Jmol script that loads the backbone (N, CA, C; Angstrom):
load data "model"
ATOM      1  N   UNK A   1       4.942 -80.876 112.263  1.00  0.00           N
ATOM      2  CA  UNK A   1       6.131 -80.902 112.406  1.00  0.00           C
ATOM      3  C   UNK A   1       6.373 -81.173 110.805  1.00  0.00           C
ATOM      4  N   UNK A   2       4.895 -81.625 109.731  1.00  0.00           N
ATOM      5  CA  UNK A   2       5.284 -82.063 109.165  1.00  0.00           C
ATOM      6  C   UNK A   2       5.645 -80.770 108.784  1.00  0.00           C
ATOM      7  N   UNK A   3       5.030 -79.853 109.037  1.00  0.00           N
ATOM      8  CA  UNK A   3       4.681 -78.706 107.453  1.00  0.00           C
ATOM      9  C   UNK A   3       6.057 -77.472 107.809  1.00  0.00           C
ATOM     10  N   UNK A   4       6.924 -78.011 108.573  1.00  0.00           N
ATOM     11  CA  UNK A   4       7.945 -77.113 108.440  1.00  0.00           C
ATOM     12  C   UNK A   4       8.883 -77.836 107.258  1.00  0.00           C
ATOM     13  N   UNK A   5       8.855 -79.106 107.203  1.00  0.00           N
ATOM     14  CA  UNK A   5       9.034 -79.696 105.930  1.00  0.00           C
ATOM     15  C   UNK A   5       8.940 -79.468 104.872  1.00  0.00           C
ATOM     16  N   UNK A   6       7.463 -78.794 104.112  1.00  0.00           N
ATOM     17  CA  UNK A   6       6.868 -78.866 103.186  1.00  0.00           C
ATOM     18  C   UNK A   6       7.446 -77.167 103.176  1.00  0.00           C
ATOM     19  N   UNK A   7       7.774 -75.963 104.307  1.00  0.00           N
ATOM     20  CA  UNK A   7       7.773 -75.061 103.895  1.00  0.00           C
ATOM     21  C   UNK A   7       9.899 -74.745 103.439  1.00  0.00           C
ATOM     22  N   UNK A   8      10.528 -76.018 103.223  1.00  0.00           N
ATOM     23  CA  UNK A   8      11.888 -75.897 102.669  1.00  0.00           C
ATOM     24  C   UNK A   8      12.419 -75.862 101.529  1.00  0.00           C
ATOM     25  N   UNK A   9      11.022 -76.299 100.332  1.00  0.00           N
ATOM     26  CA  UNK A   9      11.691 -75.593  99.763  1.00  0.00           C
ATOM     27  C   UNK A   9      11.598 -74.135  98.932  1.00  0.00           C
ATOM     28  N   UNK A  10       9.925 -73.203  99.772  1.00  0.00           N
ATOM     29  CA  UNK A  10       9.719 -72.302  99.271  1.00  0.00           C
ATOM     30  C   UNK A  10      10.827 -71.492 100.076  1.00  0.00           C
ATOM     31  N   UNK A  11      12.023 -71.727 101.319  1.00  0.00           N
ATOM     32  CA  UNK A  11      12.340 -70.565 102.181  1.00  0.00           C
ATOM     33  C   UNK A  11      13.893 -71.461 101.312  1.00  0.00           C
ATOM     34  N   UNK A  12      14.129 -72.562 100.210  1.00  0.00           N
ATOM     35  CA  UNK A  12      15.433 -72.317  99.853  1.00  0.00           C
ATOM     36  C   UNK A  12      15.024 -70.962  98.249  1.00  0.00           C
ATOM     37  N   UNK A  13      14.167 -71.677  97.976  1.00  0.00           N
ATOM     38  CA  UNK A  13      14.090 -70.910  96.538  1.00  0.00           C
ATOM     39  C   UNK A  13      13.910 -69.008  97.199  1.00  0.00           C
ATOM     40  N   UNK A  14      13.342 -68.514  98.446  1.00  0.00           N
ATOM     41  CA  UNK A  14      13.821 -67.393  98.683  1.00  0.00           C
ATOM     42  C   UNK A  14      14.702 -66.797  99.407  1.00  0.00           C
ATOM     43  N   UNK A  15      15.827 -67.612  98.982  1.00  0.00           N
ATOM     44  CA  UNK A  15      17.280 -67.542  99.626  1.00  0.00           C
ATOM     45  C   UNK A  15      18.344 -67.724  98.677  1.00  0.00           C
ATOM     46  N   UNK A  16      17.811 -68.351  97.546  1.00  0.00           N
ATOM     47  CA  UNK A  16      18.538 -67.952  95.884  1.00  0.00           C
ATOM     48  C   UNK A  16      17.640 -67.018  95.480  1.00  0.00           C
ATOM     49  N   UNK A  17      17.188 -65.996  95.708  1.00  0.00           N
ATOM     50  CA  UNK A  17      16.417 -65.449  95.112  1.00  0.00           C
ATOM     51  C   UNK A  17      17.471 -64.521  96.192  1.00  0.00           C
ATOM     52  N   UNK A  18      17.269 -63.798  97.228  1.00  0.00           N
ATOM     53  CA  UNK A  18      17.973 -63.206  98.281  1.00  0.00           C
ATOM     54  C   UNK A  18      19.813 -62.888  97.125  1.00  0.00           C
ATOM     55  N   UNK A  19      20.252 -64.261  97.583  1.00  0.00           N
ATOM     56  CA  UNK A  19      21.590 -64.189  97.623  1.00  0.00           C
ATOM     57  C   UNK A  19      22.228 -63.310  95.758  1.00  0.00           C
ATOM     58  N   UNK A  20      20.896 -63.628  94.606  1.00  0.00           N
ATOM     59  CA  UNK A  20      20.518 -63.517  93.592  1.00  0.00           C
ATOM     60  C   UNK A  20      20.874 -61.529  93.318  1.00  0.00           C
ATOM     61  N   UNK A  21      20.248 -61.479  94.466  1.00  0.00           N
ATOM     62  CA  UNK A  21      19.986 -59.623  94.970  1.00  0.00           C
ATOM     63  C   UNK A  21      21.506 -59.042  95.128  1.00  0.00           C
ATOM     64  N   UNK A  22      21.714 -60.116  96.485  1.00  0.00           N
ATOM     65  CA  UNK A  22      22.920 -58.701  97.104  1.00  0.00           C
ATOM     66  C   UNK A  22      24.005 -59.175  95.929  1.00  0.00           C
ATOM     67  N   UNK A  23      23.738 -60.171  95.792  1.00  0.00           N
ATOM     68  CA  UNK A  23      25.146 -60.660  94.153  1.00  0.00           C
ATOM     69  C   UNK A  23      25.076 -59.300  93.295  1.00  0.00           C
ATOM     70  N   UNK A  24      23.775 -58.532  92.658  1.00  0.00           N
ATOM     71  CA  UNK A  24      24.048 -57.520  91.817  1.00  0.00           C
ATOM     72  C   UNK A  24      24.121 -56.164  91.940  1.00  0.00           C
ATOM     73  N   UNK A  25      23.221 -56.094  93.248  1.00  0.00           N
ATOM     74  CA  UNK A  25      23.876 -54.650  94.672  1.00  0.00           C
ATOM     75  C   UNK A  25      25.352 -54.933  94.494  1.00  0.00           C
ATOM     76  N   UNK A  26      25.873 -56.585  94.835  1.00  0.00           N
ATOM     77  CA  UNK A  26      27.512 -55.662  94.743  1.00  0.00           C
ATOM     78  C   UNK A  26      28.068 -55.835  93.856  1.00  0.00           C
ATOM     79  N   UNK A  27      27.602 -55.939  92.189  1.00  0.00           N
ATOM     80  CA  UNK A  27      28.337 -55.678  91.412  1.00  0.00           C
ATOM     81  C   UNK A  27      28.124 -54.252  91.358  1.00  0.00           C
ATOM     82  N   UNK A  28      26.343 -53.651  91.386  1.00  0.00           N
ATOM     83  CA  UNK A  28      26.478 -51.996  91.455  1.00  0.00           C
ATOM     84  C   UNK A  28      26.618 -51.565  92.428  1.00  0.00           C
ATOM     85  N   UNK A  29      27.601 -52.276  93.328  1.00  0.00           N
ATOM     86  CA  UNK A  29      28.398 -50.640  94.045  1.00  0.00           C
ATOM     87  C   UNK A  29      30.045 -50.914  93.721  1.00  0.00           C
ATOM     88  N   UNK A  30      30.860 -51.674  93.450  1.00  0.00           N
ATOM     89  CA  UNK A  30      31.416 -51.444  91.908  1.00  0.00           C
ATOM     90  C   UNK A  30      30.804 -50.269  90.952  1.00  0.00           C
ATOM     91  N   UNK A  31      30.144 -50.446  90.443  1.00  0.00           N
ATOM     92  CA  UNK A  31      30.496 -49.899  89.347  1.00  0.00           C
ATOM     93  C   UNK A  31      30.704 -48.070  89.670  1.00  0.00           C
ATOM     94  N   UNK A  32      29.590 -48.064  91.283  1.00  0.00           N
ATOM     95  CA  UNK A  32      29.559 -46.710  92.104  1.00  0.00           C
ATOM     96  C   UNK A  32      30.818 -46.104  92.164  1.00  0.00           C
ATOM     97  N   UNK A  33      31.558 -47.222  92.929  1.00  0.00           N
ATOM     98  CA  UNK A  33      32.528 -46.972  93.158  1.00  0.00           C
ATOM     99  C   UNK A  33      33.990 -46.214  91.960  1.00  0.00           C
ATOM    100  N   UNK A  34      33.348 -46.929  91.318  1.00  0.00           N
ATOM    101  CA  UNK A  34      34.188 -46.814  89.811  1.00  0.00           C
ATOM    102  C   UNK A  34      34.547 -45.589  89.626  1.00  0.00           C
ATOM    103  N   UNK A  35      33.249 -45.467  89.515  1.00  0.00           N
ATOM    104  CA  UNK A  35      32.426 -43.843  89.044  1.00  0.00           C
ATOM    105  C   UNK A  35      32.691 -42.692  89.958  1.00  0.00           C
ATOM    106  N   UNK A  36      32.995 -42.826  90.835  1.00  0.00           N
ATOM    107  CA  UNK A  36      33.228 -41.603  92.486  1.00  0.00           C
ATOM    108  C   UNK A  36      34.579 -41.350  92.115  1.00  0.00           C
ATOM    109  N   UNK A  37      35.396 -43.011  91.944  1.00  0.00           N
ATOM    110  CA  UNK A  37      36.665 -42.836  91.563  1.00  0.00           C
ATOM    111  C   UNK A  37      37.030 -41.651  90.538  1.00  0.00           C
ATOM    112  N   UNK A  38      36.482 -41.696  88.867  1.00  0.00           N
ATOM    113  CA  UNK A  38      37.303 -41.285  87.975  1.00  0.00           C
ATOM    114  C   UNK A  38      36.586 -39.566  87.901  1.00  0.00           C
ATOM    115  N   UNK A  39      35.575 -39.362  89.186  1.00  0.00           N
ATOM    116  CA  UNK A  39      34.911 -38.163  89.662  1.00  0.00           C
ATOM    117  C   UNK A  39      36.251 -37.838  91.071  1.00  0.00           C
ATOM    118  N   UNK A  40      36.675 -37.651  91.049  1.00  0.00           N
ATOM    119  CA  UNK A  40      37.940 -37.579  91.503  1.00  0.00           C
ATOM    120  C   UNK A  40      38.519 -37.461  91.355  1.00  0.00           C
ATOM    121  N   UNK A  41      39.418 -37.954  90.527  1.00  0.00           N
ATOM    122  CA  UNK A  41      40.367 -37.528  89.405  1.00  0.00           C
ATOM    123  C   UNK A  41      40.284 -36.298  88.734  1.00  0.00           C
ATOM    124  N   UNK A  42      39.013 -36.411  88.199  1.00  0.00           N
ATOM    125  CA  UNK A  42      38.611 -34.918  87.975  1.00  0.00           C
ATOM    126  C   UNK A  42      39.000 -33.720  88.030  1.00  0.00           C
TER     127      UNK A  42
END
end "model"
wireframe off; spacefill off
backbone 0.3
color backbone group
């Protein structure tokens, strides 16, 4: 069971990395939605 405890910090780092990537993707999607809205107006 000590092995699982040693993996916890690594899992935490991966979780933070994944959260950061999801955040970046959300911003990119919002930018794309805005561009699509501009193109629909034309």
